C-alpha positions in Angstrom: 55.2 139.6 -48.7 58.6 138.1 -49.5 59.3 137.2 -53.0 59.9 133.6 -54.3 62.7 133.7 -56.9 62.9 129.8 -56.8 59.4 129.1 -57.7 59.0 132.1 -60.1 61.9 131.0 -62.1 60.5 127.1 -62.4 57.0 128.2 -63.1 58.6 130.4 -65.9 60.4 127.3 -67.3 57.6 125.0 -67.1 55.4 127.5 -69.0 58.2 127.8 -71.7 57.5 124.1 -72.8 61.3 123.9 -73.5 62.8 120.4 -74.6 64.0 118.8 -71.3 67.0 117.7 -72.6 68.6 117.3 -69.0 67.9 115.4 -65.8 65.4 114.1 -64.5 64.3 111.2 -66.4 60.6 111.8 -66.1 60.9 115.1 -68.2 58.2 116.9 -66.7 55.5 114.2 -67.3 53.0 114.0 -64.1 53.5 110.2 -63.1 52.7 111.4 -59.6 51.9 115.2 -60.0 54.7 117.2 -59.0 57.2 116.2 -61.6 56.6 119.1 -63.8 58.0 121.5 -61.4 61.1 119.1 -60.8 64.1 120.2 -62.5 68.2 120.2 -62.2 70.8 123.0 -62.0 70.0 124.0 -65.5 70.9 127.8 -66.7 69.3 130.3 -64.5 68.6 127.8 -62.1 71.6 128.4 -59.8 73.3 125.7 -57.9 72.9 125.1 -54.1 76.1 125.4 -52.2 77.5 127.7 -54.7 74.7 129.9 -55.0 74.7 133.4 -56.9 71.4 133.6 -58.1 67.6 132.6 -57.5 68.6 130.3 -54.5 70.8 133.0 -53.0 68.0 135.5 -52.9 65.4 133.1 -51.6 68.1 132.3 -48.6 68.8 135.9 -48.2 64.9 136.2 -47.4 65.0 133.2 -45.1 68.0 134.7 -43.0 66.2 137.9 -42.7 63.1 136.4 -41.4 64.8 134.3 -38.9 67.2 137.4 -38.0 70.1 135.1 -39.0 73.6 136.4 -40.5 73.5 134.0 -43.1 71.2 131.0 -43.8 71.6 128.1 -46.1 69.3 125.3 -47.5 69.4 121.9 -47.0 67.7 119.4 -48.9 68.9 116.3 -46.7 67.4 117.3 -43.8 69.1 118.8 -40.4 71.4 115.6 -40.7 73.5 117.6 -43.4 73.4 120.6 -41.2 74.8 118.7 -38.2 77.8 117.3 -40.2 78.5 121.0 -41.7 78.3 122.4 -38.0 80.9 120.2 -36.9 83.2 120.6 -39.6 82.7 124.1 -39.4 83.7 124.0 -35.6 86.9 121.9 -36.4 87.9 124.5 -38.8 87.5 127.4 -36.5 89.0 125.4 -33.6 92.1 125.0 -36.1 92.2 128.5 -36.8 91.9 129.5 -33.0 95.2 127.3 -32.1 92.9 124.5 -30.2 95.1 121.3 -29.7 94.1 117.7 -30.1 94.2 115.7 -27.1 97.3 114.4 -26.1 95.8 111.3 -24.8 93.5 110.3 -27.8 94.9 112.4 -30.5 91.7 113.9 -31.6 89.5 117.1 -31.1 86.5 117.0 -28.7 82.9 118.0 -28.8 81.0 118.7 -25.5 77.7 117.5 -26.2 74.4 116.8 -24.5 73.9 113.0 -24.5 70.4 113.3 -25.8 71.8 113.8 -29.4 70.5 112.7 -32.6 72.5 109.9 -34.0 73.9 111.9 -36.7 76.1 113.5 -34.3 77.8 110.2 -33.8 78.3 109.6 -37.4 79.3 113.1 -37.9 82.1 112.6 -35.4 83.1 109.4 -37.0 83.8 111.1 -40.4 85.7 113.8 -39.0 87.3 111.4 -36.3 86.0 113.4 -33.2 85.5 112.8 -29.7 82.6 113.2 -27.7 82.4 114.1 -24.2 79.2 114.5 -22.5 77.8 117.4 -20.8 76.7 117.2 -17.2 73.1 117.0 -17.0 70.7 118.3 -14.2 69.8 115.3 -11.9 66.1 116.3 -11.9 65.7 116.0 -15.7 63.6 112.9 -16.8 65.8 111.5 -19.6 65.8 115.3 -21.1 69.4 115.8 -20.6 69.0 119.4 -19.6 72.4 120.9 -19.2 73.6 121.8 -16.0 74.7 125.3 -16.5 77.0 125.6 -13.5 78.5 122.3 -14.2 79.5 123.3 -17.6 80.7 126.4 -16.4 83.1 124.7 -13.8 84.3 122.4 -16.6 85.3 125.0 -19.2 87.0 126.9 -16.7 89.2 123.9 -15.7 90.6 123.7 -19.0 93.1 125.8 -20.8 92.4 127.7 -23.8 94.1 125.3 -26.0 92.5 122.1 -24.6 88.9 123.6 -24.8 86.3 121.6 -26.8 85.8 122.9 -30.3 82.2 123.3 -29.5 79.5 122.8 -27.3 76.5 120.9 -28.8 72.9 120.7 -27.4 69.8 119.6 -28.6 66.8 121.8 -27.9 63.8 121.1 -28.2 64.2 117.4 -27.6 62.0 114.7 -29.0 59.7 114.6 -25.9 59.5 118.5 -26.1 61.7 119.8 -23.3 63.3 122.9 -24.1 67.0 124.0 -23.1 67.8 127.3 -21.4 69.8 128.2 -24.6 70.6 131.9 -23.6 72.1 130.8 -20.3 74.2 128.1 -22.1 75.3 130.3 -24.8 76.5 132.9 -22.3 78.4 130.5 -20.2 80.3 128.9 -23.7 81.0 132.6 -25.0 82.3 133.7 -21.6 84.8 130.8 -22.2 85.5 131.3 -25.7 83.5 128.2 -27.3 80.9 128.3 -29.9 77.6 126.9 -29.4 75.9 124.6 -31.9 72.3 123.7 -31.6 70.3 121.0 -33.1 66.9 122.7 -33.4 65.4 120.6 -35.6 61.9 120.4 -34.0 62.2 124.1 -33.5 61.9 126.0 -36.9 58.9 127.7 -35.6 59.9 128.8 -32.2 61.3 132.1 -34.0 57.6 132.9 -34.8 56.1 132.8 -31.6 54.7 135.8 -30.0 58.1 135.8 -27.8 60.9 134.4 -30.2 62.4 131.1 -28.5 64.7 130.4 -31.4 68.4 129.5 -30.8 69.8 132.2 -33.2 67.9 134.8 -31.1 69.2 133.4 -27.9 72.6 133.4 -28.7 73.6 130.4 -30.3 76.6 130.6 -32.9 74.9 128.0 -35.4 71.7 125.9 -35.5 69.9 123.8 -37.6 66.0 123.6 -38.2 64.3 121.0 -40.1 61.3 122.9 -41.5 59.5 119.9 -42.7 58.8 119.0 -39.2 57.1 122.0 -37.9 56.5 124.5 -41.1 54.7 123.3 -44.4 57.5 122.2 -46.2 58.5 119.0 -47.9 60.6 116.1 -46.1 64.1 116.9 -46.1 63.7 120.8 -46.4 66.0 122.1 -43.7 68.0 125.3 -42.5 71.7 126.1 -41.4 71.6 129.3 -39.3 74.5 131.4 -38.5 74.5 134.2 -36.1 75.7 137.3 -37.3 78.4 137.7 -34.2 79.8 134.2 -34.8 83.2 133.5 -36.2 83.9 134.6 -39.8 84.8 131.2 -40.7 81.7 129.7 -40.2 80.1 132.3 -42.7 82.9 131.8 -45.1 83.0 128.2 -45.4 79.4 127.1 -45.0 78.8 126.5 -48.4 82.0 124.2 -48.3 81.1 122.4 -45.4 77.6 121.4 -46.9 79.1 120.6 -50.1 81.3 118.2 -48.3 78.6 116.1 -47.1 76.1 116.8 -49.6 74.1 115.2 -52.7 75.4 116.7 -55.9 71.6 116.4 -57.2 69.6 118.5 -54.9 65.7 118.6 -55.1 64.5 121.6 -56.6 60.9 120.5 -55.2 62.3 120.8 -51.4 64.1 124.1 -52.5 60.6 125.6 -53.8 59.0 124.4 -50.8 61.6 126.3 -48.6 61.1 129.3 -51.0 57.4 129.0 -50.4 57.8 129.2 -46.6 59.4 132.1 -46.8 56.3 133.8 -48.4 53.9 132.3 -45.7 56.1 133.2 -42.7 56.1 136.8 -44.0 52.4 137.0 -44.9 50.6 136.4 -41.4 51.7 132.6 -40.8 53.7 133.4 -37.6 50.2 134.8 -36.0 48.7 131.5 -36.8 51.5 129.5 -35.1 51.2 131.6 -32.1 47.4 131.3 -32.1 47.5 127.3 -32.6 50.1 127.1 -30.0 47.8 128.8 -27.5 45.0 126.3 -28.6 47.3 123.5 -28.1 48.0 124.7 -24.6 44.5 125.1 -23.7 43.9 121.5 -25.0 46.8 120.3 -22.9 45.3 122.1 -19.6 42.0 120.6 -20.1 43.6 116.9 -20.6 45.8 117.8 -17.2 42.7 118.6 -15.3 41.0 115.4 -16.3 44.0 113.5 -14.9 46.4 112.9 -18.0 49.8 113.8 -17.1 51.7 115.6 -20.2 55.4 116.9 -19.9 57.6 119.3 -22.0 57.7 122.8 -22.9 57.6 122.8 -26.6 54.5 124.6 -27.9 53.6 122.5 -30.8 54.0 118.8 -28.6 51.6 116.9 -26.4 53.9 114.1 -24.7 51.9 111.8 -22.5 52.9 109.8 -19.7 50.0 107.7 -19.5 50.8 105.0 -16.9 49.1 106.6 -14.2 46.1 106.1 -16.0 46.6 102.4 -17.0 48.6 102.7 -20.3 52.0 101.9 -21.2 53.0 104.5 -24.0 52.7 102.1 -27.0 49.3 100.9 -25.6 48.2 104.4 -25.4 49.1 105.1 -29.2 47.2 101.6 -30.1 44.0 103.2 -28.4 45.0 106.6 -30.2 45.4 104.7 -33.9 42.1 102.9 -33.3 40.2 106.5 -32.9 42.1 107.7 -36.3 45.1 109.3 -34.7 48.6 108.4 -35.8 51.0 109.6 -33.3 54.8 110.6 -33.9 56.4 108.3 -31.5 55.4 106.1 -28.5 57.6 103.7 -26.4 57.0 102.3 -22.8 56.5 105.3 -21.1 56.0 108.3 -23.7 53.6 109.0 -26.4 54.2 112.0 -28.4 51.7 113.9 -30.7 53.8 116.3 -32.9 51.5 119.2 -34.2 51.6 122.2 -36.6 49.1 125.0 -37.3 48.2 122.7 -40.4 46.2 120.4 -38.0 43.7 123.3 -37.2 41.3 123.0 -34.7 39.3 120.0 -35.7 42.4 117.9 -35.1 42.5 119.1 -31.6 39.4 118.6 -30.8 39.6 115.1 -32.1 42.7 114.3 -29.7 41.2 115.6 -27.0 37.7 113.6 -27.3 39.7 110.6 -28.2 41.9 110.8 -24.6 38.9 111.6 -22.8 37.0 108.4 -24.2 39.5 106.3 -22.8 38.7 104.2 -19.8 41.2 104.6 -16.9 42.6 101.7 -15.4 44.7 100.7 -12.5 48.1 102.1 -12.9 51.0 100.7 -14.7 53.8 100.4 -12.3 56.6 99.1 -13.9 59.4 102.0 -14.3 62.4 102.1 -16.8 65.6 100.8 -15.8 68.5 103.3 -14.9 70.4 104.3 -17.7 74.3 102.7 -17.8 77.1 105.0 -16.9 78.8 105.5 -20.5 81.9 103.1 -20.7 83.9 104.0 -23.7 86.4 101.2 -25.2 87.4 102.9 -28.6 86.8 105.9 -30.9 83.5 106.4 -32.3 85.4 106.4 -35.8 87.1 102.9 -35.2 83.9 101.6 -34.0 82.1 102.9 -36.8 84.2 101.7 -39.6 85.2 98.5 -38.1 83.7 94.9 -39.2 80.4 94.5 -37.5 78.4 91.7 -36.8 74.9 91.4 -35.4 74.1 89.4 -32.1 70.9 88.7 -29.4 71.2 91.0 -26.7 71.8 88.0 -24.2 75.0 87.5 -25.8 75.8 91.3 -25.8 77.5 91.9 -22.5 81.1 92.9 -22.8 80.9 93.5 -26.3 81.6 96.9 -28.0 78.7 98.6 -29.8 79.6 99.5 -33.7 77.8 101.3 -36.2 74.7 102.1 -33.9 73.1 104.2 -31.4 70.3 102.5 -29.4 68.1 105.2 -27.7 65.6 105.2 -25.1 63.3 107.6 -26.0 64.7 108.5 -29.6 68.1 110.3 -29.2 68.8 109.5 -25.7 71.3 106.6 -26.3 71.6 103.8 -23.9 74.9 102.6 -25.4 76.7 104.8 -28.5 79.3 103.6 -31.1 82.5 102.7 -29.3 81.0 101.9 -26.2 81.0 98.5 -23.9 77.8 97.0 -23.1 77.0 96.1 -19.8 74.5 94.2 -18.0 72.6 97.2 -16.9 72.2 97.9 -20.8 71.1 94.7 -21.4 68.3 95.3 -19.0 67.5 98.5 -20.8 67.6 96.8 -24.1 64.8 94.4 -22.7 62.6 96.8 -21.5 62.7 99.1 -24.8 62.0 95.9 -26.8 65.5 96.1 -28.4 66.4 92.3 -29.6 69.7 92.5 -31.4 72.8 94.7 -31.5 75.7 95.6 -34.0 78.8 95.1 -32.3 82.4 94.8 -33.4 83.5 91.5 -34.9 85.7 89.5 -32.7 89.1 88.2 -34.0 88.4 84.6 -35.0 90.5 82.2 -32.5 
């Protein structure tokens, strides 16, 4: 089994009963319970983003488990890793001689529109443009990449004009998984790195057949360990492929440190350290077995008339309108029966599971769903998403003075620091885009009542 150098150090320190003349202020007293294990970067504890000792040893263990050329820890979730990935892609683009756009004066990222809002804030901080990837027409708000269209789009650009990276989200919030291998092949044919937001899919490496982006050819990806592995909230990984640009590995710590707190959580690092031991000790088999139980449960529910979508093995995503429930109404019924969903909106209800839920939780979910009375179908459909209409750069929109107004007064205004999604991470409007009447119809449907817009000059 993989060793746990961070945990071992902290335990030895606790057992030493040393006078804690250092941060944090609780000094190890048990106010909530874990304080004794909560330390700072004292002698021997190493330094995150400049690791040479126990943290580096633990990260090497993680890299070996995930099959990455390099793996680094984040105590600030995948959001930190996304910012770092874009920064690294920008460094590599400059090294490779990419040119900024003559029209905008900025470098560009080509991204699936179902991206987490962190992509927008990272683009604002780095002053990047985002062009949206062509998506398959058959996709249901999942933005699955149109592979042929991507190939044609990249082929039409000169080497110097190509985007600094292609960026996709897989799995998305609803459990849809991209064809990462095909996207990676197209990207590499055209000399463009592929970045994957794999926040929901850390466990994909440990299925019987790995679906992890690094194994499928992504140059870099982020995993939120806390979403599907037994880790504390905020625990995440930045993975870099062995064959990726040397710039990525050489500058990765600098990239993370640029955006990170200088006070990383040793509780979170111990959680990641512990995950290495678990994953090397048979935990992968538990994940695979539990994914099979979820699949069997989904098949039985589908056999009883409930519609489920998505490819992700650890999610149950319901579309309950055919049985007479909105997604939010369906979620309310589950709450009455002791089940708290991850997310619900008018169309979907997402249950996000892990092997820690166990068989009893699956049985409870199945029992609760099957106990619901089937009603007349809900026929209201979501309005069509508006076409993006960029008015100003992302950076200008995010950093400009803002005001909050009601949606009925928002037509023609420019969205500021914001990202209005339907469902999560599929934006109606993003920072710097103009709000149309079609967007306002979407706002109404999804319960958005106010929006933050750029403040207009006073007359």
